[in-house]
C-alpha positions in Angstrom: 0.0 0.1 -0.2 1.6 3.6 -0.9 0.6 6.7 0.4 1.3 10.0 -0.8 1.0 13.7 0.4 1.7 17.0 -1.7 3.3 18.5 1.4 2.3 19.6 5.3 -1.5 20.0 5.7 -2.3 18.2 2.3 -4.5 15.0 2.0 -3.2 11.5 1.5 -3.8 9.9 -1.4 -4.2 5.9 -2.0 -2.0 4.6 -4.7 -4.9 3.4 -6.8 -2.8 0.1 -8.2 -3.6 -1.0 -4.8 -7.7 -0.8 -4.9 -8.0 -3.6 -7.6 -6.4 -6.2 -5.5 -8.2 -5.5 -2.4 -11.3 -5.7 -4.4 -10.4 -8.9 -6.0 -9.3 -10.5 -2.7 -12.7 -9.6 -1.5 -14.5 -11.2 -3.9 -12.6 -14.2 -3.8 -13.3 -14.5 0.0 -17.1 -13.6 -0.7 -16.9 -16.6 -3.4 -15.6 -19.0 -1.1 -18.1 -18.3 1.5 -21.0 -18.9 -0.8 -19.4 -22.3 -2.1 -18.5 -23.6 2.0 -22.2 -22.1 2.7 -23.7 -24.4 0.1 -21.6 -27.5 1.0 -23.0 -26.7 4.7 -26.5 -26.4 3.6 -26.6 -29.6 1.9 -25.1 -31.2 4.8 -27.8 -29.9 7.3 -30.6 -30.9 4.9 -31.0 -34.5 6.4 -30.5 -33.4 10.3 -33.1 -30.5 10.1 -35.3 -33.1 7.9 -35.1 -35.6 11.1 -35.7 -32.7 13.4 -38.6 -31.6 11.7 -40.3 -35.3 11.6 -39.5 -36.3 15.1 -41.2 -33.3 16.2 -44.0 -33.0 14.1 -44.6 -36.7 12.9 -44.5 -35.1 9.1 -44.5 -37.8 6.2 -44.6 -40.8 8.7 -40.9 -40.8 8.3 -39.3 -44.2 9.7 -36.6 -43.3 12.0 -34.4 -46.4 11.5 -31.1 -44.6 10.1 -28.5 -47.7 10.2 -27.3 -48.5 6.5 -28.3 -52.4 6.2 -28.1 -55.0 3.3 -31.2 -55.6 1.5 -33.4 -58.7 1.0 -36.7 -59.3 2.4 -37.7 -57.9 5.9 -38.7 -61.4 7.1 -40.4 -61.4 10.7 -41.4 -58.1 10.2 -44.8 -58.7 8.8 -46.5 -61.9 9.0 -48.7 -62.8 5.9 -51.9 -63.9 7.0 -53.6 -64.4 3.5 -56.2 -61.9 4.7 -57.3 -59.5 1.8 -60.1 -56.8 2.1 -61.4 -57.4 -1.2 -64.2 -54.9 -0.3 -61.9 -51.9 0.0 -60.1 -50.2 -2.3 -57.1 -47.4 -1.2 -55.3 -45.4 -3.9 -51.6 -44.9 -3.5 -49.6 -42.5 -5.3 -45.7 -42.0 -5.7 -43.6 -39.1 -5.5 -40.0 -38.6 -5.8 -37.1 -35.8 -4.8 -33.6 -35.4 -5.4 -32.0 -33.4 -3.1 -29.5 -30.8 -4.1 -25.6 -32.0 -4.4 -26.8 -35.5 -5.6 -26.5 -35.2 -9.6 -29.4 -38.2 -10.4 -33.0 -38.1 -11.9 -35.5 -40.6 -10.4 -39.2 -41.3 -11.2 -41.5 -43.8 -10.4 -42.5 -46.2 -13.2 -45.9 -46.4 -11.7 -47.7 -42.8 -10.9 -50.4 -44.1 -8.9 -52.1 -47.7 -7.7 -55.3 -49.2 -6.7 -54.6 -51.7 -3.9 -56.8 -53.9 -1.6 -55.3 -54.0 2.0 -53.4 -57.1 2.5 -52.2 -57.3 -0.6 -48.3 -57.7 -1.6 -47.5 -55.5 -4.0 -44.4 -54.2 -6.4 -43.3 -51.2 -7.9 -40.1 -49.8 -9.5 -38.7 -46.3 -9.9 -36.0 -45.9 -12.4 -32.9 -43.7 -11.1 -30.2 -42.5 -13.3 -26.9 -40.8 -12.6 -25.9 -38.1 -14.8 -22.1 -37.5 -14.3 -19.6 -39.5 -15.5 -17.9 -40.8 -12.1 -19.7 -43.6 -9.2 -22.0 -41.5 -7.0 -23.6 -43.0 -3.8 -27.1 -42.0 -2.1 -29.5 -43.0 0.0 -33.4 -43.0 0.0 -35.5 -41.6 2.8 -39.2 -42.5 2.7 -42.0 -40.8 3.9 -46.1 -41.5 4.2 -48.9 -39.3 4.1 -50.8 -39.1 5.9 -48.4 -39.7 8.7 -50.8 -41.5 10.7 -51.1 -44.4 8.2 -47.2 -45.0 8.3 -47.2 -47.8 11.1 -49.7 -49.6 8.6 -47.2 -49.5 5.1 -44.9 -51.9 5.4 -42.2 -52.1 3.4 -41.3 -55.8 2.5 -38.3 -55.2 0.0 -36.7 -51.7 -0.5 -34.2 -49.8 -2.2 -33.8 -47.6 1.0 -32.9 -50.4 3.2 -29.6 -49.4 1.7 -27.1 -47.0 0.2 -27.1 -47.0 -3.5 -24.3 -46.7 -5.8 -25.0 -45.7 -9.2 -21.7 -46.3 -12.1 -21.0 -43.3 -14.6 -24.3 -42.4 -16.3 -25.8 -45.7 -15.2 -29.7 -46.3 -15.2 -31.2 -48.6 -12.8 -34.7 -49.9 -11.6 -35.2 -49.9 -8.0 -37.8 -52.2 -6.4 -40.3 -51.7 -3.8 -42.6 -54.5 -2.4 -45.2 -53.5 0.2 -48.2 -54.9 1.8 -51.0 -52.0 3.3 -52.3 -54.0 6.6 -56.2 -54.7 6.8 -56.6 -52.9 10.2 -55.7 -49.6 8.5 -58.4 -46.6 9.8 -61.4 -47.1 7.4 -61.3 -43.3 6.5 -58.3 -43.4 5.2 -58.5 -44.0 1.4 -55.8 -42.3 -0.1 -52.1 -42.5 0.3 -48.7 -41.0 -0.5 -45.4 -42.9 -0.6 -42.7 -40.4 -1.2 -39.1 -40.7 -1.7 -36.3 -38.2 -1.1 -32.9 -39.2 -2.3 -29.8 -37.6 -0.5 -26.0 -37.5 -1.0 -24.7 -40.4 0.9 -22.2 -38.4 2.5 -24.7 -35.8 4.0 -26.8 -38.8 5.4 -23.5 -40.5 7.2 -22.7 -37.0 8.7 -26.2 -37.1 9.7 -26.1 -40.2 11.4 -22.8 -39.8 13.2 -24.3 -36.3 14.5 -27.5 -37.9 15.8 -25.8 -40.5 17.5 -27.2 -44.2 18.3 -31.0 -44.4 18.6 -33.4 -46.9 20.4 -34.6 -49.7 18.0 -37.6 -48.5 16.2 -39.0 -52.2 16.7 -40.0 -52.5 12.9 -39.2 -51.0 9.7 -42.0 -49.6 7.9 
């Protein structure tokens, strides 16, 4: 930095060559802060989602956040062959891919009419839009929230994290049963999946600490 004065009592002047350098440094600092803020926001999405759902019961969120292998969840729901043929429930399927995960996801079945007690199977098509392997974790929710305990997922890609190879497209399966003792006033359900970047989910799980077993996987 260079200061100049014409003589005693004259005001000082700043060397104008110094001003652009200061402006560039400030701009660089601001850009770095924006990048850091975006990363922190993405990592905060999962814990904020968990806190909101625990406080409000939003979307019938299930709280089993441990990573486990896929496969049929034997023992959680016992098939009694009891199917309520006199009742029909409409189920809609929606998806969201969260910021930071370069994927596309869509249900191959947008809606379905089912009888309580029937085993159903639906597929979702997921695509990796990048030229590198990317991992994500799906978090399910059921609306209305009170119906979540009657919505049993027997097989689901949400039971474990998923890794897609560069530009890979994959069909992911959900097998489920609606329990016949679901409230008779409930005629429509929505099964929603939010796919998060795997690193964000792991960070949330570590910050949340161990939790008591939920007793069932819904």
